C-alpha positions, 0 to 999 in steps of 0.5 A: 497605576490604577490598574496595577492597585486593582490587580493587587487588590485582587490578589490581598481579597483572593489570596488572603495574605494576612492570613499568613502574615499576621502583622498586616491584618491590623492595617486591614489591608482588604478594606483600605485597597478596597477604598483606595482602588474604587475611589482611583477607578472612579476618578481615573475612568468612571465618569468617561465610562460610566455611559457603558454600562447603561445596557448592562443586563447583568450589572442591572441584575446584580443591582437588583439583587443588592436592592431585594437584600437591603429592602429585606432589612426591615424584615430580617429576623435580625436587622443588625446582622443582616445591614451589617453582612450587607455593607462589610460583605455584600457591598464590598463585593458589589464595588469589586464587580464595578470596578473590575468591568469598568477596568478590564476592558481588553483581552489583554487585561483580562488574560493578566486579571486570571493571572493575577487569580492564578497567582493568588491560588499559587500563593494561597496553596503553596504557603499553605503547604510550607506552614502547614507540615505535620497537619493530621486530619483533614487537610487545612490551613490559614483562618479564613477557610475550613476544610470545605471552604478550601477546597472550593476556593482551589476548585473555584479558581485552579482550572483558570490555570489551565490557559497559561498550560496551552499556550506559549506563555513565559516560563514563569507563567507557565510554572506558576500555573502548572504549580498551582494545578498540582498543588491545587489537586492534591489538597482538594483530595486531602480536604476530605471534602466529598463536595469538593471531590464531586466539583474536582471529578467535574473539573477534571472530566471536562480537562481530560475528555471534553472537546474544550479541553485547553490541554493538548492530548499527549499533554492530557495522557501526561496529566493523567499518569501525574494524577495516577502516580500522585494517588498512588504514593500519597494514598495514605493521606487521603480519607478513603472511607470518607470518599466511600460514602458517596457511594452509600448516600442512604446511609450517610448521616446527612440523610439519615440525620436530624442534624444533617443536610437534607433535613436542613434544607427541608426545614430552609424551605419551611423558612421560605415558605413563611417568608417567600418575598423577603426571605429570613433575611441576608446573614441569618440562616443559622439564627432563622433555624435555629429559632425555627426548631426552638418554636417546634420543640426540636434542639435549637441547634444553629447550622449553616445551610452547605448549599449556597442555592438554599442559602439564597432562597432561605435568606433573600426570598424567591425574588432575589433567588430569581434573579440571583438563578438568571444571573448564573445562567447568564453567566453561563450562556455567556461562557457557553458562547464564548467556549464554542468558539463557532465563530470566526470573531472568537478564532481570530480574537483568541477568546475560546480559550479563555472562555472555555477554562472559565466555564470549566472554573465556574462550573466546578464552581457551582458544583462544589457550592451546592454543598457550601454555604458560598452565595455571597463569595468573592469568588461568584462575584468574580465570575459574574464580573469575568462574563460581562467583561467577555460579553462586552469583548464579544461584542467589541470584536463583533463590532469591529468585524461588522464595521 
């Protein structure tokens, strides 16, 4: 019962059905489910399993990062914004992480968790395509994501579907996985997101050419054929000129313009040097850069950082940024150890294929988020939770074999 509620909560957080069915939005489904699932999980398994968290380095890092964010509120350039952001954006992510690692305790649980994310991807991209016929320009739909954010969402989630294409799963699961992959790739390209294209390219290179590919050789060949045919048929819907600027980056406005991303990142580094320990405050990047430009006599543009790493560095300072990097590197190491499948333990438990698709999705997430302001995304928290769960499962398998 509790796990069923948790999967429903996960679906609502990621698929955001309230973006399409507006009549449910006033009922605040995400907030209501957050409260219900947290208390249900705490009452059913929280007390007896709390001891399993005491040696979790990843959980401690997450708590330390949250503490740094909270301690920085009094020093924020806009304390009200930072307080609200930590309470209503970051804290729910922390709860999601806690409940995820509390409830997902077996390989079957993890597979169901991953499939829930795949269903969220299937729902969002499928319903989005159905409700956005005739869309012009850069492709987007819903009220949550702009074109760049949509590419980030899809690239972070669709690679997980490869796990079900590479197994003898039920036809329903394979159908959901196939549609998610095809539609996500198509929409990612149609968004015109250049950062998304780099993230998508990273994912496809690993899927098609790495030894960790979740697909068999014949499936890779068929996949390439489908990609070529799909691109050829829909070439008129792809902003080729926009993507072509990647080959001439030195002339792009992001490099040459005062309002471009390179200028934003340089200004962000200056702000970091003036607030090295506490940062400018969580959620206050745009306020900070606008105020800084006004102080030095420039047009006070309030702009997003367009880089998740720059966003964290500027908003939480050097200490918080180092904690964040350690969380990312720790998660990457867990996924790599699992993906290698060198140990007979992993081969027996079939964790290696899971680790590979998560590793591919996480790398796509990091590449895409390098060009977007997604430092506090629920999807990043999702991968941190995956790393904790996989670490626990690998240790449990090792302990079982040793015994």
